N, C-alpha and C positions, 0 to 999 in steps of 0.2 A: 244554361248556356244556350245561346242563340243557335238555331238549327243550321244556319249558313256557316257560322264559325265552326260548329261541330262537324259538318260535312267537309269543310276545308281541312280540318285537323285529321279527319279520317282519310282523306285523299293523300295527305302528306305522309302519314304513318298508319297504314291500315292495320299492321300488326299491333301497334300500340293501342289503337282504338279498340281492337278486339279484346285485348287484355284488360282494358279499363272499363269495358262495357258494364260490368257488374259492380263497379266501385260505388256508384251512387245509390245502390239499393238500400232502402231503409225499410225494415219490416213494418207492415201496416198495423195500425192499432184498430182493434175491433171494439166498438162501443155499442151498447144496446140503447136505443132511443125509446124513451117512454112516450106514451100517447100525449099529444099536446102540440103547441106551436114551438117551432125551433128556428133560430136565426143562424144562417151560415155566412161566413165571410170567406171570400176568395182573394188570396194575395197574388198580385201580379206586379212584377218589377219593371215592366216596359210600358210607360205611360204614353208613348207616342203611337202605339197601335191600339185600335179598339179591339175589344174581345167580348164575346158573349158566352155565357155558360148556362148549361141546363143541368139542374140537379134534380134527380128523381129519387124518390124514397118509396120503397116497397114494404108492405107489411107482410111479414111471414110468421109462421108459427115458431119455427126454430131455425136458427142459423148456426147452431153449435157444430153440426157435422161439417158445414162449409168452413167455419172458422178453423176447426182442427185440420182440415185438408190444406187450407192456406198456410197455416203455421208449419205443417210438414213440408210443404213445397218451399216455403221461405228458408227453412232449415237446410234443405237440400241445396238451394241456391247459395246460401252462405258457405256451405262446405265447398261447393264448386268454385266460389270466388277465391277462397283460400287456396284451393288446388291450382287455380289459374295463376295466382301470385307466385307460387313456387315454380310452376311450369314456365312462367315468363322468364325467370332467371335462367333456368335450364335452356330454354329456347334461345335466349339472347347469347349465351355462351356458345351453343352449337352453331348459331348463325355466324358469330364472329370467327369461330374456328373454320367454318366452311369458307368464309371469305378469305381468310389467311391462306388456306390450302389452294383455293382457286387462283389467288394472286401468285402464289409460288409456282403453280402449274404453268401459268402464262409466262412467268419469268424463265422457268426451266425450258419451256418450249422455245422461247425466243433465243436463249443462249445456245440451245441445241442446234437450232437452225443456223445461227451465226457460225457455230463451229463447223457444221457441214459445209456451209458456203465457203468458209476459209479453207477447209481441206480441199474442196473442189478447185478453188483458185490456185492453191499450191500445186496440185496435180497437173492442172492445165498449164501453169507456168513452167513446170518441170518438163512436160511433154514438148511444149513449144521450144524451150531451151535446147533440148536434145535434138529436136528437128533442125534447129539452126546450126548447132554444132556438127550434126551429121552432114548437112548441106555444105558447110564450109570445108569439110575434109574430103569431099568428093571431087 
């Protein structure tokens, strides 16, 4: 996905972007390269922009420890991704409930204020009526 489109989507729905952040994770494949010449192909789907890549290869004695560490980290990330999927559902329900309660609070506050204003008007009207009636009898 283009970074501008991704940034726009994140701006519109930051919570959704957070929950989808790990969705694209694909565990990496670790392959041992034997000595010799190797050809690498880089796929890019945007032909309108130029791009350059640098591929570096390092020769090491053993990468088994690093490979195992990466696999452990990837397993943890996959667990976290599943946890986030479940939490997103819980979060969305709680957010919806919060919005319902907040809307009800606003409505209750408004009707309460309207009731108080109406009561005040009735009292003032009653006092004014009594004053008028009292002034007429004097």
